[in-house]
Structures are given as C-alpha cells and as structure tokens.
C-alpha positions in Angstrom: -15.3 4.6 107.8 -18.8 4.0 107.3 -20.1 2.5 104.4 -22.2 4.4 102.1 -26.1 4.4 102.5 -28.2 2.2 100.5 -31.9 1.6 101.5 -33.1 -1.6 102.6 -34.3 -3.9 100.1 -37.9 -5.2 100.6 -38.2 -8.6 100.8 -39.8 -11.0 97.5 -42.3 -12.9 99.0 -42.8 -15.1 96.0 -39.6 -16.9 97.2 -40.7 -19.8 98.9 -38.0 -19.6 101.6 -39.3 -15.6 102.6 -42.8 -16.9 103.0 -41.8 -19.9 105.2 -39.9 -17.3 107.3 -42.9 -14.6 107.4 -45.0 -17.6 108.5 -42.7 -18.8 111.1 -42.3 -15.2 112.6 -46.3 -15.2 112.8 -46.3 -18.0 114.8 -43.8 -16.6 116.9 -45.8 -13.8 117.7 -48.9 -15.3 118.0 -47.2 -17.3 120.9 -46.6 -13.8 122.8 -49.7 -12.2 122.4 -51.7 -10.7 125.2 -48.7 -10.0 127.4 -48.5 -6.8 129.7 -46.2 -4.3 128.7 -44.5 -1.7 131.4 -43.9 1.9 131.0 -40.2 3.0 130.7 -39.0 5.8 132.5 -35.1 6.8 133.1 -34.6 2.6 132.3 -37.2 1.9 134.9 -39.8 -0.8 134.4 -43.3 1.0 135.7 -46.4 -0.9 135.6 -49.7 0.6 136.1 -53.3 -0.3 136.9 -54.8 1.3 134.0 -53.9 -0.6 130.6 -53.9 0.6 126.9 -55.6 -3.0 125.3 -54.0 -3.2 122.0 -56.4 -5.4 119.9 -55.8 -7.1 116.2 -58.2 -4.8 113.8 -58.6 -8.1 111.9 -59.9 -9.6 115.0 -60.9 -7.6 117.7 -61.1 -10.8 120.0 -57.4 -11.6 119.3 -55.6 -8.9 122.3 -51.9 -8.0 121.4 -50.9 -6.7 124.6 -52.0 -4.7 127.5 -49.7 -1.5 127.7 -49.5 0.2 130.9 -51.0 3.7 130.7 -49.0 6.9 131.6 -50.8 9.9 133.5 -49.8 13.4 134.4 -47.8 12.2 137.3 -45.6 9.8 135.5 -45.6 12.1 132.3 -43.6 14.5 134.9 -41.5 12.0 136.3 -40.5 11.3 132.9 -40.2 14.8 132.1 -37.8 15.1 134.9 -35.7 12.2 133.8 -35.2 13.4 130.2 -34.4 17.2 131.7 -31.9 15.7 134.0 -30.3 13.2 131.2 -30.0 15.9 128.7 -27.6 17.3 130.7 -25.2 14.7 129.9 -26.3 13.2 126.9 -26.1 16.7 125.2 -22.1 16.5 125.2 -21.9 13.2 124.2 -19.8 12.3 121.3 -22.2 12.2 118.2 -20.2 9.4 116.4 -21.2 7.5 120.0 -25.0 8.2 119.2 -24.6 7.4 115.6 -23.1 3.9 116.7 -26.3 3.1 118.4 -28.4 3.5 115.6 -26.3 1.4 113.2 -26.4 -1.3 116.2 -30.3 -0.9 116.3 -30.4 -1.3 112.7 -28.4 -4.5 112.6 -30.3 -5.9 115.5 -33.8 -5.1 113.4 -32.5 -6.9 110.2 -31.9 -9.7 111.9 -35.4 -9.7 113.4 -36.9 -8.3 110.2 -39.6 -11.0 109.6 -40.5 -10.7 113.3 -40.9 -6.7 113.6 -43.1 -7.3 110.3 -45.4 -10.2 111.8 -45.8 -7.8 114.7 -47.1 -5.4 112.3 -49.1 -7.5 110.7 -51.1 -8.2 114.0 -50.9 -5.1 115.8 -51.3 -2.6 112.9 -53.6 -4.9 110.3 -50.8 -4.6 107.8 -50.5 -6.8 105.1 -47.3 -8.9 104.4 -45.8 -6.4 101.7 -46.7 -3.3 103.5 -45.2 -4.8 106.8 -41.9 -5.3 105.4 -41.9 -2.1 103.8 -42.7 -0.3 107.3 -39.9 -2.5 108.6 -37.3 -1.4 106.0 -38.2 2.0 106.7 -37.2 1.9 109.8 -34.2 0.3 109.4 -33.4 3.1 106.7 -34.3 6.2 109.2 -31.6 4.4 111.6 -28.9 4.2 109.1 -29.7 7.5 107.3 -29.9 9.4 110.2 -26.8 8.3 111.6 -24.6 9.3 108.8 -26.2 12.4 108.7 -25.5 13.3 112.4 -21.6 12.6 111.6 -21.7 15.0 108.7 -23.1 17.4 111.0 -21.3 17.0 114.0 -18.4 19.6 112.7 -21.2 22.1 111.7 -20.9 23.7 108.4 -17.9 25.9 107.0 -18.3 29.5 106.8 -15.7 32.0 106.1 -13.0 33.2 108.1 -10.4 36.5 108.0 -6.6 36.2 108.7 -7.5 37.8 112.0 -10.3 35.7 113.3 -11.4 32.3 112.4 -15.2 31.7 112.7 -17.2 28.4 113.0 -20.7 27.4 112.5 -21.9 24.4 114.6 -25.3 23.0 115.8 -26.3 21.8 119.0 -29.5 20.1 120.4 -32.5 21.6 121.5 -33.4 20.0 125.0 -36.1 17.8 125.6 -38.6 16.6 122.8 -41.9 15.3 122.8 -42.4 12.7 120.1 -46.0 11.8 119.4 -46.2 9.4 116.5 -49.2 7.6 114.5 -50.4 4.2 114.2 -50.5 4.0 110.4 -46.4 3.6 110.2 -46.6 2.5 113.7 -42.5 1.4 113.4 -41.0 3.6 110.6 -42.8 6.8 111.5 -42.2 6.3 115.3 -38.5 5.0 115.0 -37.6 7.7 112.7 -38.9 10.5 114.9 -37.5 9.0 117.9 -33.8 8.2 116.6 -33.9 11.7 115.0 -34.5 13.6 118.3 -32.1 11.2 119.9 -29.1 10.9 117.7 -28.9 15.0 117.4 -28.5 15.2 121.3 -31.9 15.7 122.6 -33.6 13.7 125.1 -37.1 12.0 124.2 -40.6 11.3 125.7 -41.9 8.8 123.6 -46.3 8.9 123.3 -46.7 6.0 120.3 -50.4 5.8 118.9 -52.5 4.1 121.4 -53.7 1.6 118.9 -50.1 0.5 118.2 -48.1 0.9 121.6 -46.7 -2.8 121.3 -44.5 -2.7 118.3 -42.8 0.7 120.0 -42.1 -1.2 123.1 -40.2 -3.7 121.2 -38.4 -0.9 119.4 -37.6 0.4 123.0 -35.8 -2.9 123.6 -33.9 -2.8 120.7 -32.5 0.4 121.3 -31.1 -0.8 125.2 -29.5 -3.9 123.5 -27.9 -1.5 121.2 -26.4 0.6 124.2 -28.8 3.1 124.8 -28.3 4.8 128.3 -31.2 5.0 130.5 -33.3 8.4 130.6 -32.4 9.4 127.2 -35.6 8.0 125.5 -38.5 7.4 127.8 -41.6 5.5 127.1 -45.1 6.4 128.1 -47.9 5.7 126.3 -51.3 7.3 127.5 -54.4 9.3 126.0 -53.4 12.3 124.1 -55.9 14.8 125.7 -54.3 14.0 129.3 -50.7 13.2 128.8 -50.3 14.7 125.1 -51.3 18.0 126.3 -49.7 18.1 129.3 -46.4 17.9 127.8 -47.0 19.8 124.8 -47.9 22.7 127.4 -44.8 21.6 129.6 -42.4 24.7 130.3 -39.5 22.3 129.7 -40.5 21.1 126.6 -38.3 22.3 123.9 -40.0 20.8 120.8 -42.6 18.7 119.4 -42.5 15.9 116.8 -45.8 14.7 115.6 -47.1 13.1 112.8 -51.2 12.6 112.8 -54.4 14.5 111.6 -55.0 17.7 110.6 -57.1 18.6 113.7 -54.7 17.2 116.3 -51.8 18.9 114.4 -53.0 22.7 114.4 -54.0 22.0 118.3 -50.4 21.0 119.2 -49.4 24.2 117.3 -51.8 26.5 118.7 -50.7 25.2 122.5 -47.2 25.1 121.5 -47.0 28.9 120.6 -48.0 29.9 124.3 -45.2 30.8 126.1 -45.7 29.7 129.9 -43.5 32.5 131.3 -44.9 32.4 134.7 -43.8 28.6 134.6 -40.2 29.5 133.6 -40.1 28.7 130.0 -37.3 30.8 128.2 -37.9 29.8 124.8 -40.2 29.4 121.7 -41.0 25.7 121.1 -40.5 24.4 117.9 -42.6 22.2 116.1 -42.2 19.5 113.3 -45.5 18.3 112.1 -46.8 16.0 109.3 -50.8 15.9 109.3 -52.0 14.3 106.3 -53.3 15.0 102.8 -55.9 14.7 99.8 -53.4 13.4 96.9 -54.1 13.5 93.4 -52.9 11.5 90.7 -53.5 13.2 87.3 -53.7 11.4 83.9 -53.7 12.9 80.6 -54.7 11.6 77.1 -51.3 10.8 76.1 -50.8 8.5 79.4 -49.8 4.6 79.7 -53.5 3.8 80.8 -52.4 0.5 82.3 -49.5 2.3 84.5 -52.3 4.6 85.3 -54.3 2.4 86.8 -52.1 0.4 88.4 -50.5 3.6 90.0 -54.1 5.0 91.1 -55.6 1.8 92.5 -52.1 0.8 94.5 -51.7 4.0 95.7 -55.9 4.5 96.8 -56.1 1.0 98.2 -52.8 0.0 99.8 -52.8 -0.7 103.2 -56.8 -0.1 102.9 -56.1 3.9 102.0 -54.6 4.6 105.4 -51.8 6.6 104.7 -51.4 10.4 104.4 -50.2 10.2 100.9 -52.8 7.7 99.6 -54.5 8.6 96.4 -58.1 9.7 97.1 -58.1 11.6 94.2 -57.8 10.7 90.6 -58.2 13.8 87.7 -58.6 12.3 84.6 -58.6 14.3 81.1 -61.9 13.7 79.7 -60.6 12.4 76.4 -59.7 9.1 78.1 -61.9 9.1 81.5 -64.7 6.7 80.4 -62.0 3.8 79.4 -59.9 4.8 82.8 -63.0 4.4 84.6 -63.5 0.8 83.3 -59.8 0.0 83.7 -59.9 1.2 87.6 -62.9 -1.1 88.5 -61.3 -4.3 86.8 -58.2 -3.7 88.4 -59.8 -3.0 92.1 -62.2 -6.4 91.5 -58.9 -8.4 91.2 -58.0 -7.1 94.7 -58.5 -9.5 97.6 -59.6 -8.5 101.4 -59.1 -10.2 104.6 -56.9 -11.0 107.3 -53.6 -10.3 106.9 -51.8 -12.6 108.3 -52.9 -14.6 104.9 -50.0 -13.4 103.1 -52.2 -13.7 99.7 -54.4 -10.7 100.9 -53.6 -7.2 99.3 -56.0 -5.4 101.6 -56.5 -6.0 105.6 -58.7 -4.3 107.9 -59.2 -0.3 108.7 -57.1 0.2 112.2 -60.5 0.5 114.9 -63.9 1.1 115.1 -63.7 4.7 115.1 -62.1 4.6 111.9 -64.4 2.3 110.5 -67.6 4.1 111.7 -66.0 7.6 109.8 -65.0 6.0 106.8 -68.6 4.3 106.3 -70.2 8.1 107.1 -67.7 9.2 104.1 -69.0 6.6 102.0 -72.7 7.3 102.8 -72.1 11.2 101.4 -70.3 9.8 98.7 -73.2 8.1 97.4 -74.9 11.4 97.5 -72.2 13.0 95.6 -71.1 10.6 92.8 -71.9 7.4 91.1 -70.9 4.2 93.4 -69.0 2.1 90.6 -67.7 -0.7 93.0 -67.8 -1.3 96.9 -69.7 0.6 99.5 -69.9 -1.9 102.1 -68.2 -2.8 105.5 -67.8 -5.9 107.7 -67.1 -5.5 111.4 -68.2 -8.8 112.6 -65.0 -10.1 113.7 -62.7 -6.8 112.6 -63.0 -3.8 110.9 -63.3 -4.5 107.5 -64.0 -1.8 104.4 -64.3 -2.7 100.7 -62.3 -0.8 98.1 -64.8 1.9 97.3 -64.7 4.2 94.0 -67.3 7.0 93.2 -67.0 8.6 89.6 -68.1 11.6 88.1 -67.6 13.6 91.5 -67.6 17.3 91.7 -64.2 19.0 92.7 -65.4 20.8 95.4 -67.2 17.8 96.9 -66.8 16.9 100.7 -65.2 13.5 99.3 -62.9 15.5 96.9 -61.6 17.9 99.8 -61.8 15.9 103.0 -59.3 13.5 104.1 -60.9 10.1 104.8 -58.1 8.1 105.6 -59.7 4.7 104.3 -60.0 2.9 100.8 -62.5 5.5 99.1 -61.4 7.0 95.7 -62.8 9.9 94.0 -62.8 10.1 90.1 -63.5 13.6 88.1 -62.8 14.3 85.0 -61.3 17.5 83.6 -61.6 19.3 80.0 -58.0 19.3 79.8 -54.6 19.4 81.8 -54.7 22.8 82.4 -58.0 22.1 84.5 -56.6 19.3 85.6 -53.8 21.0 87.8 -56.3 23.5 88.8 -58.3 20.7 90.6 -55.6 18.8 91.8 -54.5 22.3 93.6 -58.0 23.0 95.0 -57.4 21.7 98.3 -56.2 22.7 101.7 -53.3 20.2 101.7 -50.1 19.8 99.7 -48.6 16.5 100.3 -48.1 14.1 97.6 -49.0 13.8 93.6 -48.6 12.1 90.8 -48.7 12.8 86.6 -49.2 9.8 84.5 -48.4 11.4 81.1 -45.9 10.9 78.2 -46.0 14.4 77.4 -42.8 16.2 78.4 -44.7 20.2 78.3 -47.1 18.8 80.6 -44.6 17.0 83.1 -42.8 20.3 83.1 -45.9 22.2 83.6 -46.6 20.0 86.7 -43.1 20.5 88.1 -43.8 24.1 88.1 -47.6 24.4 88.9 -48.5 21.4 90.9 -48.0 22.5 94.4 -47.0 19.3 96.6 -44.0 18.2 98.6 -43.3 15.3 97.0 -44.3 15.2 93.3 -43.9 11.6 91.3 -44.3 11.5 87.4 -45.4 7.9 86.0 -45.4 6.3 89.1 -47.8 6.3 92.0 -47.9 8.9 94.8 -47.0 6.7 98.0 -43.7 4.9 98.7 -41.5 7.6 99.5 -37.8 6.0 100.3 -35.6 7.3 102.9 -32.7 9.4 101.5 -34.0 8.9 98.2 -37.5 11.1 97.9 -37.6 13.3 101.5 -40.9 13.5 102.5 -43.3 16.3 103.7 -46.0 18.5 102.4 -47.1 22.2 102.1 -49.9 24.1 103.6 -52.3 22.1 106.1 -50.0 19.0 105.1 -47.5 20.4 108.0 -44.1 22.1 108.2 -42.5 20.6 105.1 -40.0 19.0 107.4 -39.0 16.7 104.9 -38.4 13.2 106.7 -35.6 11.0 105.6 -33.8 14.2 103.7 -30.5 16.0 104.0 -32.0 18.6 106.3 -34.3 17.1 108.6 -32.1 16.7 111.7 -31.2 20.3 111.6 -34.8 20.9 112.6 -33.7 19.2 116.1 -31.0 21.7 116.6 -30.0 25.1 116.8 -27.1 26.9 115.1 -24.5 28.4 117.1 -21.4 30.8 115.6 -18.6 31.0 117.3 -15.8 33.7 116.2 -12.2 33.9 117.8 -10.0 36.9 117.0 -6.2 36.9 116.7 
C-alpha cells in the first residue's frame, strides 16, 4: 500500500544548516558549468554540431551548458522511436509506471538542494523560488503516480443481471510536451510524467532558455528505471522542431505551457487533419497560456495582509509567472493608503544575483524578455503615474527594478496585456461591484485574489470573479499540487487543472466494454 499523498515541505533557509547545504550545492553546480549535453533518442546519446547555449541570466558570461540542438531529421527519428515504444509501453502495468515516478521523486528529494541550485543558475531563481520549483516537481511525481493507481481499473458503471459493463481508460499515443522556462523543473517534469504514467510515450522539447535542468531530470528518470524510447529528449527551435512535431500525423496530443500567442498557434495547427499523411484522429491539446491576474482589495480588508499579498505576488521571481499579480484593483476608500503601503514594502525588496540567498529578486530570463518589459514600462509612463522603479540594468545580466504605476485606466495597455515581468498597475474602484467588473475585463481568466473581511463580498466573488484559481485573503500565486488544482479560463488555456484529480484523464481515452451473459 502506498502512503497517502502530502505535498513536499518547503525548505526553511533561516536555518543555518539549510543555508550551508544550499551554498554547498551551488558550489557543486558551479563546478559542472559549461559542459556539453546530448539529445536522448531511444536511449541513445546524440551530440550535434549546433548547440543551444544556456546562459546564467544574472551573469550572461557564465555558460550553464551547451546543449545539442535537434532538427527535423532528429525529431523524426525521435517520433519513430516513441511510436515504436508505444506499442509495448501502453500495455505495461500502471503500478510499475507509478513506481518509476515514486523512485524518481525519492532521487530528486535526496538531491533537492542540487536541483534548486541548478534552477538558481539556469533560470535566475532566488533560493525560495527555486526550492518551491523543486518541491513542486516532487509533488507532481508523487501525486500523479497515486492518481494513476486509482484510475488503472477505470470508474465503476452500472451493470444488469444479463451483462457486465466496464468503463476504463487507455493511453492516447505519442505526446509532444513543450515546456516553459519559468518553471523549468516543476512544469517540465509534471507535464512529462503525466504523459508517461498514463501509458503514452513522449517527445520532450524543453524551453531553449532552460534545457540543462530538463537533461538532469532525464538522468533521474533513467536511474529510476524508465525504459529507452518512452521519453525522448529533443530540445530545439520551436519554429522548426516544435512546428514539425505539432503537425506530425503520428502526434496524438500536445501538452504546452507558454504564451498566449504560441498556444493559439499550436491550437490552430493541431486542429488540421493530415489525412493525406495517414492521420486518423483528432489531436488533443492541453494548453496553459498565461494570465493578467488581479488582486482586489476592499475597504474592510486587512491592509497589511493585502500589501504583503500584492507585493509578493507581483514581484516574486520578478513577476515571471502566469499567475503573478500584475493588477491591483483597490476600492477608493483605501486606495491612497494602499498605494503608500505597497510602495514602502516594495522599497524593502532586494534585487541582485540570486546565488546570494539574501536577494528577493533576481534577473529576468533573457535579453528578449528584458527588452519587452522595458517597452511596457515606457508605455506605462504614458498611461499612469510611476510610483517606484522603471529602470533596468543589463550590464552583467538582465535586471529590471520592481515597477509600480498608479491611477491606471482599466482599459490601458498595461492593464490588459501580459507583461511577464516585475510591473504592477494600480487602479481604484468606486465600490466592490466595480472592482469585480474591472477584474473580469481582460481576455484571460487564470488566477485572482480578494482581500476582504466582508463575507458577502467573498461570496459575491466566489460567484462572479471569473478565474480558474480564486484565492481569498492570500496572494494569487503558489498553487500546491493536489491542494489547488491549477488552470484558467478564456485565453488562459484549456483549464486543464494541473495537479488535480482529473488531469491525467486528459492524457487518456475512455473505453466502454459490455459483455452479455
């Protein structure tokens, strides 16, 4: 019997022993920087001449690794390997597949500080953010393994004296997993193992900014007993490898996490049936595409709690989360007071190299992100009053100050478009009804939060605030696997609810079997 699921606890870095372990892990990782990494196709290591150069976003001269780059030919080789492996992998014991995840989780748990150190270096994550990313990766493996064991016999349906009916789930086929750079371990691992544990085979194309952590995870899965060909590691450009695999007639489903623009493009391309090439199914898409997330503060809120929730949700990991608070809607009765409080707390945030555990904020991921965010800041200067921040520094890495604009019109660009950086827009509402209206006025619907001690307002938000993850009296980031299943409405994606009880079902198809007596 498998013990009950509990989420992996976060590391307390105020304890000296934990700080020392993290510093030791960082030294260990630093000694391994700059290595070359191969593709993994059907268990074979393949080095290519062309490489993806992974840089430390806090110090772009520091090379994390040089990762072999797949092209169409290698993507096709990986597809053939995955398609061949599916013929036997789909018939394997679900308990065995779950056991691979449990062992992999145990390996990562023993090397928790090391994996967090890789996240600090490759993704620019501060210690707490890196630790939470690693913990979530462990959680996904533990949770999905248990969920598969529950689903392996299907779901009971009614039978009659003259018949026995069964309702079971079977795998889909070859899945393409396109994972993001902002949670390069947790989301990459979660989407990959969900596809694998359900009996599918996988082509894993990690984000080009963070391919080394994905390779390290592949090593863990192999150590845990994953057979060759079940998961194939093929980092490469989305315009070449990604499009090729999305269009491929043997692709059965695509699991994607990333921007709205790319997600919509995948959705459109996946909808085309290539009958001339032998495609005999409609491809399934599992898409998580972003958000424009709002925290509402009413006049009866705990203002200290509201301030903490807004600042932490807006500037944690430099705002590079689809769940980040990029908008705060505050009722006019407490608007001026909240502006002062938010600015004062933001002034206390430290920004710098995340290898230094005292820094709250690190860099943004790369030059393209830096340029995009700085352009939005210039737009914000025309649309609102700059209260703090507004500057960037790319002399060594890609650093952007936590930036706050006040008195912004709800229809303004910085209130509507996902910036994916440390930029917060504040606006006032005359009452709670208007606050809900403003919160709902974007094309997204991922997360939201209400800070209030008014029960009627909380119940109104429960009914009318249209987001997939709604939080009361806390920030709008930090969903925990198995506790707060995560996914959003509208242009935030297909509301797949990662880390939830029905997530695995999306990677399978239901089959009814009826026998007459």
